[in-house]
C-alpha positions in Angstrom: -5.9 8.0 9.8 -8.3 5.3 11.2 -6.2 2.6 9.7 -3.0 3.9 11.4 -4.8 4.1 14.8 -6.1 0.6 14.4 -2.6 -0.8 13.6 -1.1 1.2 16.5 -3.8 -0.1 18.9 -3.1 -3.7 17.7 0.6 -3.3 18.2 0.2 -1.8 21.7 -2.4 -4.5 22.7 -0.1 -7.3 21.5 3.0 -5.8 23.2 1.1 -5.5 26.5 -0.3 -9.1 26.1 3.1 -10.5 25.2 1.7 -12.3 22.1 3.1 -15.7 21.3 2.3 -15.5 17.6 1.9 -12.7 15.1 0.9 -13.2 11.5 0.3 -11.3 8.3 -1.5 -12.6 5.3 -3.5 -12.1 2.2 -6.9 -13.6 1.3 -8.9 -13.7 -1.9 -12.6 -13.3 -1.0 -15.7 -13.9 -3.1 -18.4 -11.7 -1.4 -22.0 -12.6 -2.0 -24.4 -9.7 -1.7 -28.0 -10.9 -1.6 -30.6 -8.2 -1.7 -34.1 -9.7 -1.2 -33.3 -12.8 -3.3 -31.2 -11.1 -6.0 -27.4 -11.6 -5.6 -24.1 -10.4 -7.0 -20.6 -11.8 -6.3 -17.9 -9.2 -6.5 -14.4 -10.2 -5.3 -12.0 -8.6 -2.9 -8.3 -8.9 -2.1 -7.9 -8.8 1.6 -4.9 -8.1 3.9 -5.0 -9.4 7.5 -2.9 -8.8 10.6 -3.2 -10.9 13.7 -1.7 -11.5 17.1 -2.3 -14.0 19.8 -3.6 -12.2 22.9 -3.9 -15.3 25.1 -3.7 -19.1 24.6 -5.5 -19.6 21.3 -7.3 -16.3 21.3 -6.3 -13.9 18.5 -7.1 -10.4 17.5 -7.3 -10.0 13.7 -7.7 -6.9 11.6 -8.7 -7.1 7.9 -8.8 -4.6 5.1 -9.6 -5.2 1.5 -9.8 -3.6 -2.0 -12.0 -4.7 -4.8 -10.6 -6.9 -7.5 -13.7 -7.3 -9.6 -17.3 -6.2 -9.8 -20.6 -8.0 -10.7 -24.0 -6.9 -12.1 -27.2 -7.0 -10.0 -30.4 -6.1 -11.8 -28.5 -4.2 -14.5 -26.5 -2.2 -11.8 -22.8 -2.7 -11.4 -22.0 -3.8 -7.9 -18.5 -3.1 -6.6 -17.0 -3.3 -3.1 -15.6 0.2 -2.3 -14.2 -0.4 1.2 -14.0 -3.6 3.3 -12.8 -3.6 6.9 -13.3 -5.9 9.8 -11.9 -6.8 13.3 -12.3 -10.2 14.8 -11.5 -12.1 17.9 -10.6 -15.6 16.7 -10.8 -18.6 19.0 -8.4 -21.3 17.6 -8.5 -25.0 18.4 -5.2 -26.8 19.1 -3.3 -28.2 16.0 -4.0 -31.8 15.0 -1.6 -33.0 12.3 -1.1 -29.4 11.1 -4.8 -28.6 11.0 -6.7 -26.2 13.3 -10.1 -24.5 13.2 -11.1 -21.0 14.2 -14.3 -19.4 15.2 -14.4 -15.6 14.7 -16.7 -13.0 16.3 -16.4 -9.3 15.6 -17.4 -6.3 13.6 -17.3 -5.7 9.8 -17.9 -2.7 7.6 -18.5 -3.1 3.9 -19.3 -0.3 1.5 -20.9 -1.3 -1.8 -20.9 1.0 -4.7 -23.8 0.7 -7.1 -23.5 2.4 -10.5 -24.6 2.3 -14.1 -28.4 2.4 -14.0 -29.8 5.4 -12.0 -33.4 4.4 -12.7 -32.8 1.3 -10.5 -30.3 2.6 -8.0 -27.1 4.6 -8.1 -24.9 5.4 -5.0 -22.8 4.1 -2.2 -24.3 2.1 0.7 -22.6 1.1 3.9 -23.4 -2.1 5.7 -21.8 -2.6 9.1 -22.4 -4.4 12.3 -21.8 -7.8 14.0 -19.9 -10.4 12.0 -18.9 -14.0 12.6 -17.0 -16.6 10.7 -15.1 -19.8 10.7 -11.7 -20.9 9.3 -9.8 -24.1 8.6 -6.0 -23.6 8.8 -3.2 -25.9 7.6 0.4 -25.3 8.7 3.0 -25.5 6.0 6.8 -25.5 6.3 8.8 -22.3 6.8 6.2 -20.6 9.0 3.5 -20.4 6.3 -0.2 -21.3 6.8 -3.0 -21.7 4.2 -6.6 -21.3 5.1 -10.2 -21.6 3.9 -12.6 -19.0 5.4 -16.3 -18.2 5.7 -17.5 -14.8 7.0 -21.0 -13.5 7.5 -20.5 -9.8 7.4 -24.1 -8.4 7.5 -27.5 -10.0 7.8 -30.4 -7.5 8.4 -33.4 -6.1 6.6 -33.4 -8.9 3.9 -29.8 -8.1 3.0 -27.1 -10.7 3.4 -23.4 -10.1 2.8 -21.1 -13.0 3.3 -17.8 -14.2 1.9 -15.9 -17.3 1.1 -12.2 -17.1 0.8 -8.8 -18.7 0.6 -5.6 -17.3 1.9 -1.9 -17.6 2.8 -0.3 -16.2 6.0 3.2 -15.9 7.3 3.6 -16.6 11.0 6.3 -14.7 13.0 
């Protein structure tokens, strides 16, 4: 239900703002979960929806599902849910390249399983997130990108992601 409300809110905001550009895309993210110096790197397939609210300012919603897990201190680490909302500030295109700065909110649920003596359960990490992206425009309204996101950084826990993606611009 929350997802449908977010999509409806995005559609209404974009309609009200008369967006110049809409896009939909998919990213492949390698999340790095660093818990006090011990890290694991599960991967996520991400879907993103975005719309330009004003000259070079975009609202982007992301949601992802896990595509692989990793082991941390003998415990299987898997991304259960992965959502975020960003305001993206895009530079003007120069020879097809542009750069984005993203500020927003991210929620990542990490499922730990396999070794109850160490830890077993589901943990949610949410709060302020930021990132950067390099875009390159391709023919036929496609765009490729390389992305970095810092999704959580508190209490000696760091969750960040590197990704590559492809978008279709309407």
